[in-house]
C-alpha positions in Angstrom: 106.5 -72.8 125.2 107.9 -69.5 126.5 108.8 -68.5 122.9 105.3 -69.4 121.6 103.7 -67.4 124.2 106.0 -64.4 123.6 105.2 -64.6 119.9 101.4 -64.8 120.7 101.4 -61.8 122.9 103.5 -59.9 120.1 100.9 -60.7 117.4 98.0 -59.5 119.8 99.7 -56.1 120.2 100.3 -55.7 116.6 96.5 -56.5 115.9 95.3 -54.2 118.6 97.5 -51.3 117.1 96.3 -52.0 113.5 92.7 -51.9 115.0 93.3 -48.7 116.6 94.9 -47.1 113.7 92.4 -48.2 110.9 89.2 -47.7 113.0 88.5 -44.6 110.9 86.4 -45.4 107.6 88.1 -44.3 104.5 87.0 -41.5 102.3 84.6 -42.6 99.4 83.6 -41.7 95.9 87.1 -40.6 94.8 86.9 -38.8 91.3 88.8 -36.6 89.0 87.7 -33.3 87.5 89.9 -32.1 84.8 88.8 -29.1 82.7 91.4 -26.9 80.6 94.4 -28.7 82.1 93.2 -28.0 85.7 93.1 -31.2 87.5 91.2 -31.3 90.8 90.8 -34.6 92.8 87.5 -34.9 94.9 86.1 -37.2 97.4 83.5 -37.8 100.2 84.3 -37.6 103.9 84.3 -40.6 105.9 80.8 -41.6 107.4 82.0 -41.6 111.1 81.8 -39.1 114.0 85.1 -37.1 114.8 85.8 -35.0 117.8 87.9 -32.6 115.7 88.6 -31.5 112.2 89.1 -34.4 109.7 92.3 -34.0 107.7 93.0 -35.6 104.4 96.4 -36.4 102.5 96.8 -37.2 98.9 99.4 -39.3 97.1 100.1 -39.9 93.4 102.0 -42.5 91.4 103.2 -41.9 88.0 104.9 -44.4 85.5 108.4 -43.4 86.6 107.5 -44.3 90.3 105.7 -47.4 89.3 108.4 -48.9 86.9 111.6 -47.3 88.2 111.0 -46.8 91.9 109.5 -50.1 92.8 106.0 -48.9 92.9 106.7 -45.9 95.4 104.1 -43.1 96.0 104.9 -39.3 96.1 103.0 -36.9 98.6 101.2 -34.2 96.9 103.1 -31.2 98.3 99.9 -28.9 98.7 97.6 -31.7 99.7 98.8 -32.9 103.1 96.8 -32.9 106.1 94.2 -30.3 104.4 90.5 -29.9 105.8 89.2 -29.6 102.3 87.6 -32.6 100.3 89.3 -31.5 97.2 93.0 -31.2 95.8 94.4 -29.2 93.0 97.0 -31.6 91.4 97.6 -29.5 88.2 101.3 -28.8 88.7 101.9 -32.3 90.2 100.7 -34.2 87.2 103.0 -32.8 84.7 103.5 -35.2 82.0 101.4 -37.3 79.7 101.7 -40.5 81.6 99.1 -42.4 83.7 98.8 -41.6 87.3 97.3 -43.6 90.2 95.9 -41.4 93.0 94.9 -42.2 96.5 93.6 -40.3 99.5 93.1 -41.0 103.1 91.5 -39.5 106.4 92.7 -38.5 109.8 90.7 -37.9 112.9 93.1 -37.1 115.9 95.4 -40.3 116.3 93.2 -42.1 114.0 93.8 -42.9 110.3 91.9 -44.5 107.6 93.0 -46.9 105.0 93.9 -45.3 101.5 91.2 -44.9 98.8 92.3 -45.1 95.2 90.9 -43.7 92.1 89.2 -46.3 90.2 91.1 -46.0 87.2 94.4 -44.4 86.2 94.3 -40.6 85.1 96.0 -39.0 82.1 95.9 -35.2 81.6 95.3 -35.9 77.9 91.8 -36.8 79.2 91.1 -33.3 80.2 88.0 -31.5 78.7 88.9 -28.4 76.7 86.3 -25.8 76.6 85.7 -23.1 74.0 87.8 -20.1 74.6 86.1 -16.7 75.4 86.9 -14.4 72.5 86.1 -10.7 71.7 87.0 -9.1 68.3 87.2 -5.4 67.9 88.8 -3.1 64.9 91.3 -0.2 65.1 91.8 1.5 61.8 92.7 -1.2 59.3 93.6 -3.9 61.7 91.7 -6.6 63.9 92.4 -7.1 67.5 91.4 -10.5 68.9 91.2 -10.9 72.6 91.2 -14.1 74.7 90.6 -14.8 78.3 90.8 -17.8 80.8 93.0 -19.8 78.5 94.6 -23.0 79.9 98.4 -23.0 80.7 100.8 -24.5 78.1 98.3 -24.4 75.4 98.2 -22.6 72.0 95.2 -20.8 70.3 94.5 -21.3 66.7 93.0 -18.2 65.1 91.3 -18.2 61.5 90.7 -15.1 59.6 88.9 -14.9 56.4 86.8 -12.5 54.3 83.1 -12.9 54.7 81.6 -14.9 52.0 85.0 -16.2 50.9 85.4 -18.8 53.6 87.2 -21.4 51.6 89.9 -19.2 50.3 93.1 -17.9 51.7 93.3 -14.1 52.1 95.8 -13.0 49.4 97.4 -10.2 51.6 98.3 -12.7 54.3 100.8 -15.4 54.5 98.2 -17.8 56.0 94.8 -17.7 57.1 95.4 -19.6 60.5 97.5 -17.8 63.1 98.9 -19.6 66.2 99.7 -17.8 69.4 100.8 -19.1 73.0 98.1 -18.9 75.7 100.1 -16.3 77.5 99.8 -13.8 74.8 96.1 -13.4 75.1 95.9 -10.7 72.2 96.4 -11.3 68.4 96.8 -8.1 66.3 96.1 -8.4 62.5 97.1 -5.5 60.6 96.9 -4.0 57.1 93.5 -5.3 56.2 91.3 -4.1 53.3 89.2 -1.1 54.4 85.5 -1.4 53.8 85.7 -5.3 53.8 84.0 -7.6 56.3 86.3 -10.1 58.1 85.3 -13.2 60.0 87.2 -14.5 62.9 87.1 -18.1 64.6 89.3 -19.7 67.0 90.0 -22.9 69.2 92.5 -24.0 71.9 94.9 -26.6 71.0 97.2 -28.9 73.3 98.4 -31.3 70.5 97.3 -32.7 67.2 94.7 -34.9 69.1 93.6 -32.7 71.8 91.9 -29.4 71.1 88.6 -27.7 72.0 85.5 -26.8 69.8 85.8 -23.7 67.9 84.2 -20.4 68.8 81.2 -19.0 67.3 82.2 -16.9 64.3 82.4 -13.2 64.8 82.4 -11.0 61.7 83.3 -7.3 61.8 83.8 -4.5 59.1 87.1 -2.7 58.7 86.2 1.0 58.6 89.7 2.4 58.5 88.7 5.3 60.7 92.0 5.8 62.0 93.5 6.0 58.5 92.0 9.3 57.8 92.3 10.7 61.4 96.0 10.9 61.4 96.2 13.0 58.2 93.3 15.2 59.2 94.9 15.7 62.6 98.2 16.8 60.9 96.5 19.1 58.4 94.5 21.0 61.2 97.7 21.2 63.3 99.4 23.0 60.3 96.6 25.3 59.6 96.4 26.5 63.2 100.2 26.9 63.5 100.2 29.0 60.2 97.4 31.1 61.4 99.2 31.8 64.6 102.4 32.8 62.8 100.5 35.1 60.4 98.7 36.9 63.2 102.0 37.3 65.1 103.8 38.7 61.9 100.8 41.0 61.1 100.6 42.5 64.6 104.4 43.4 64.6 104.2 45.1 61.2 101.2 47.0 61.8 101.8 47.8 65.6 101.6 51.4 66.4 104.5 52.9 68.4 102.5 53.6 71.6 100.8 50.2 71.4 104.1 48.4 70.7 105.5 50.2 73.8 102.6 49.0 75.8 102.7 45.5 74.7 106.4 45.2 74.0 107.9 47.5 76.8 111.5 47.2 77.8 112.4 45.6 81.1 114.7 47.7 83.3 118.1 46.4 84.0 118.7 44.8 87.3 120.8 46.6 89.8 123.5 44.2 89.6 124.1 45.0 85.8 124.3 48.7 86.1 127.5 50.6 86.1 127.4 52.9 89.3 128.4 50.4 91.7 129.5 51.7 95.3 131.7 49.1 96.7 132.9 49.5 100.2 135.8 47.6 101.6 136.3 47.6 105.4 139.6 48.4 106.5 141.4 48.8 109.9 142.6 52.2 111.4 146.3 51.5 110.7 145.4 50.8 107.0 143.2 54.1 107.0 146.4 56.1 108.0 148.6 54.5 105.6 146.0 55.5 102.7 145.8 59.2 104.0 149.6 59.3 103.9 149.6 57.7 100.4 147.1 60.3 99.4 149.2 63.2 100.5 152.4 62.1 98.7 151.3 63.4 95.3 150.3 66.7 96.7 153.9 66.9 98.5 155.5 65.8 95.3 153.7 68.5 93.3 154.7 71.3 95.8 158.2 70.2 95.8 158.3 70.1 92.0 156.8 73.6 91.9 159.4 74.8 94.3 162.1 73.3 92.1 160.7 74.8 89.0 160.6 78.3 90.4 164.2 78.0 91.8 165.4 76.9 88.3 163.6 79.8 86.5 165.3 82.2 88.9 168.7 80.9 88.5 168.2 80.9 84.8 167.2 84.4 84.9 170.0 85.5 87.1 172.4 83.8 84.6 171.0 85.8 81.7 171.3 89.0 83.5 175.0 88.3 84.5 175.9 87.6 80.6 174.1 90.9 79.7 176.2 93.0 82.0 
């Protein structure tokens, strides 16, 4: 009896807890909007009053979780306890497998049951829209520019001569050019001047999934840049030749007074002139020593004169002595 009563009480507690947890109604009308590989899960909020902001959490389950991880679910990292009624799953649903999706609501301590998407979603079901394309010319080249391209896609661009839609352009390796979506600009050079070319493009994800083609855009190759470059060079050469001729003529026919006016010599700076006056500061002892040094040549000259006069006198006396 005691054991039966304990089990009964425990069941009552569990039922009461479950009643408290699931008292909030679940979100409704769960749907997936997928355009150009951008996947957004949407839902309607629960039809029940809430004293605070209702928060939502999203989970997904791919084939890997379903088959190899015992049917476990993965929390969408950017969509946990969010107030919005939509969730961007573009980076979570990264493979071509089928995904189950579910969402639930929270109001304070109350949580709703999970509401699943009615059927599994595969990103290959995305709707591919026609790309936005502009075509311009630059000289003998075409420049095709795209905007708002889906990630991980490619763009197939077809170029042909107007009136020759079924033939491949002889000067091209192929009439169809493929470029990654990250490039956004296609440059097609070396086209025939004076000819009109037409362009059409479509976004391609694989051989089975692609968008509709853009409207055909036709432009004429004028080749304006082809004559601008040589014309610019010619004008530059003529102007430079005229300047050199004018300079040479002015130098040859320049009068001396006019030449001196326009081509006068600049005076040498003081630092390059030869009349330098350098004064070196010296002490009084050094000054006395220098004065003594200056007297030495004069003393030597006086002494040498005395010796010379003495020698002349002795020589004259010796001559007189021999004469007598």
